[in-house]
C-alpha positions as CSV (number, residue, x, y, z in Angstrom):
1,M,13.3,70.6,120.1
2,Y,12.8,68.2,123.3
3,V,12.4,69.7,126.9
4,T,12.1,68.0,129.3
5,L,11.6,69.4,133.3
6,S,11.2,66.1,135.0
7,T,14.0,63.7,136.1
8,K,11.7,60.9,136.6
9,A,10.9,60.4,132.8
10,E,13.0,57.7,131.2
11,T,11.5,57.4,127.1
12,K,13.0,55.1,124.3
13,Y,13.1,56.4,120.8
14,S,13.9,55.0,117.3
15,S,13.4,56.5,114.3
16,K,13.4,55.3,110.4
17,N,16.3,57.5,109.3
18,D,19.9,58.4,110.6
19,S,19.5,60.8,113.4
20,L,21.8,63.4,115.2
21,L,21.3,64.4,118.8
22,W,22.2,67.7,120.2
23,N,22.3,68.3,123.8
24,V,21.5,71.8,124.5
25,I,21.2,72.7,128.1
26,G,21.6,69.8,131.2
27,T,22.7,66.4,131.7
28,G,21.1,62.7,131.2
29,D,21.6,59.5,131.2
30,F,22.3,58.1,127.3
31,T,22.1,54.6,126.2
32,L,22.9,53.5,122.4
33,N,23.4,49.4,121.6
34,G,24.1,49.0,125.3
35,G,26.4,51.4,125.9
36,D,25.8,54.1,128.5
37,R,27.1,57.6,128.9
38,V,25.9,61.2,130.5
39,L,25.3,63.4,127.9
40,G,26.4,67.1,128.5
41,P,25.8,70.5,127.5
42,G,27.2,70.7,123.9
43,D,27.4,67.1,123.1
44,L,26.3,65.5,119.5
45,V,25.6,61.9,119.1
46,F,25.1,60.0,116.0
47,I,22.9,57.5,116.1
48,P,21.6,55.0,113.3
49,K,18.4,54.6,112.1
50,N,16.1,51.9,113.2
51,V,18.3,51.6,116.5
52,E,16.5,52.1,119.6
53,Y,18.0,54.4,122.0
54,T,16.8,55.7,125.7
55,I,17.5,59.0,127.3
56,K,16.7,59.8,131.3
57,P,17.6,63.1,132.5
58,E,19.3,64.2,135.2
59,T,18.5,67.7,135.5
60,A,16.2,69.6,133.5
61,Q,17.5,69.0,130.2
62,C,16.6,70.1,126.0
63,F,18.0,68.7,123.1
64,T,17.4,69.2,119.2
65,L,16.8,65.8,117.4
66,I,17.7,66.1,113.5
67,S,16.4,64.0,111.1
68,L,18.9,62.6,108.4
69,Q,17.7,62.1,105.0
């Protein structure tokens, strides 16, 4: 589980496995393959392996990243 209390961070991630990202609390800008969207509480996103994505919180945010093998 990842928790951020700062809205100034912008972090890039990628994984060797397909992943699910479940946004639990808060909102944030999410970029995947050039497409942008705002994640809100309860949103679930599928992220293919080896694809870079960016998360920039707008509020305090908590999300869980689940690696699929």
